[in-house]
N, C-alpha and C positions, 0 to 999 in steps of 0.2 A: 954124630957124623951123618946119620940117616936124616936127621932134621935139616941139616945144611943142604943135602941133596934135593930135598923137596923145595927148599927156598930157592936154590939155584934153578931148578926145573921151572918153578912158578915164575921167577924173574925172566927166564929165557922165553917162556911162552908169552908172557906179557910184553916182552920186548919185540917179539915177532909180530904180534897182533897190533902193537901200537904204531908200527911203521906203516906208512901209507902216504897218500897224497896230502899235501898241505891243505888245510881248510881254506875255502874261498868264501868270502861273505856274499850273501845273496843280494842281487840288485834290489833297490827300492821298488815297490809296486805302487802303481798309481791307479786310482779309481777311474774307470772308463765311463764317461758320461756321453750318451748318445741322445741328442735332442731331435725331435721330429723336424722334417723339412718344413720351413716356414710357409704358411699359406696366409694371404692377406685379404682383408675386406675393407671397403671404404666405410669410414665413420663420419656421419653427419649428425652430430648430437646437438642441434640447435646452437651452434657456436659460430663465430665469425670466420671459421676456416673448416676445411675438410682434410682428411688424411686417411691413409690406410694403416691398419694395425694388424698384428699377428693374431690369428684365431686361437692360438695357445693362451693368449691373455684373457682374463675375465672381462665381462662387459665394462665399458668405460663408465667411470663415475665422474660426473660433472658437478662442480661446486661454484656457485656464483659468489664472488668474493666482495666486490664493491660495485654498486650500481653507478656511482658517480664516474668512475674511471672505466666502466665496462670491463672489469677484470674477471677472469674465470680461472679456475683450477681444474685440471683434468688428471685423474689418476688412472694409469694403465697398470693393473696388477697382474703379476705372473705367479700364482700360488705355487706351482710346481717348482719354480726356480727360486722362490722366496725373495722376490724382488719387485720393485715398482718403479715405473717411469712417471715422474711428476712433471706435468706441463703447466705453465702459468702464462696466460694470455693477458696482455694489457694493451688497451687502445693508445695509440701514439697521439700526442698533442703537440702543440707548437714548441713546448719547452721540456719535454720529458724523454726524448729519444736518446740523447747523449747520456743522461744519468742512468737510463735503463741498460744501455750497453755497458757502461762502466760498472754498474752493480753486478751484472751478469759475469763480467770478467773478474771482478773482485771475489765473487762467490767461488769461482774456479780456483783462484789464487789462494784462497783460504786453506786449500788442501795441501799446500806446499810443505807443511810441517811433517806430514805422514807420507806424502807421495815420493816415489823414486824419480818420477819424470812426469811432465805434463806436455803433451804434444797437441798443437792446435792446427786444424786444417780449415781453410777458408772454403765456404760453400756459396755457390751462385747458380740460380736458375732464372735466367732473364725472361723466359716464356711466361712464368708464373709470378714474376717479381718477388722472388724469395732469395734473400741474401743473409749470410750469417757465418758463424764459426761452430765447429765441432771440436770438442776437447776430449782427449783420451788421457786418463789419469792412471799412472802405474804405481803399484805399491799398495800399502795397507791404508789407503785413504777411505773416507766414508763413502764417497761417490766415485765410480769408475769411469763414468762418461757424463758429459754435460754439453749443452749446445744452446745457441740462441739464433733465431731467424727473424727477419723483419722485411717489410717492403719500404721502409724509411719514411713512409707518409702516414699510414693509418694503423698498421698492425705490428705487434711485437710478441714473440713467443719464446719462452725460456724453458728448457727441459733439463732434468737431472735424473740419473739412475741411482737408486739406493737399494741395498739388500737388507733383509730383516735380521741379519746376523752380524756379529762383531767382525770387522774387516780382517780377513786373512787372504791376501792376494792369491796364494797358491790354491786355496780351496775354491774361491769364487771365480777364478779365471775362466773356466769353460763357460759358465753362465754369463759372465761379463762380456765375453766375446760374442756369444749368441745374441745377447740383448743389444750390443753395440751395432750389430747389423740391423736390428729392428729400429733403432734410433735413426740410423742413416736412411732407412726406408721411409720413416715418418717425414724426415726432412725432404727427401726426394719426391714424395707424393703430396706434399702440403700445397693447398691452394687456398688463397684468400677469397672471401665472399665480398 
């Protein structure tokens, strides 16, 4: 009998303390990434064009690709964001403008397998004879932004943003948004020589 009183007492104490508010799951936490305000400087690296790049990026690396076509590669590295904007310049000839534009558009379309969406915006700067397209690629695609610009006569420039990590859209979105602004700034400040 005494044993049952202790059991009843223990159960009643347990019952009293077990009552309370229903548990509520905690909301998911997200890493807050603050990037510095962009500061730009003009880059004239012995190329057929000049543009402004973010000072957060490492110094520009220029690579001469083909002397026949006067092709150049320019890498704009962002070590802290673990990404690179790759620029490819090709001199326009009588018969290569349409294939260059088609190749640039096809490069963007290759991401449709992994992309959730691809949005294109036409770009035009009549004062500097710069015309082209900017593509924003959503989802787990390898590249988050791509563009091409040309003057339709002498110059063609193609650009792509790639990160050093496996694509995970949620993780790289803040950096992709930050670099998207830099890409648009490159397009807006581009001047042909």
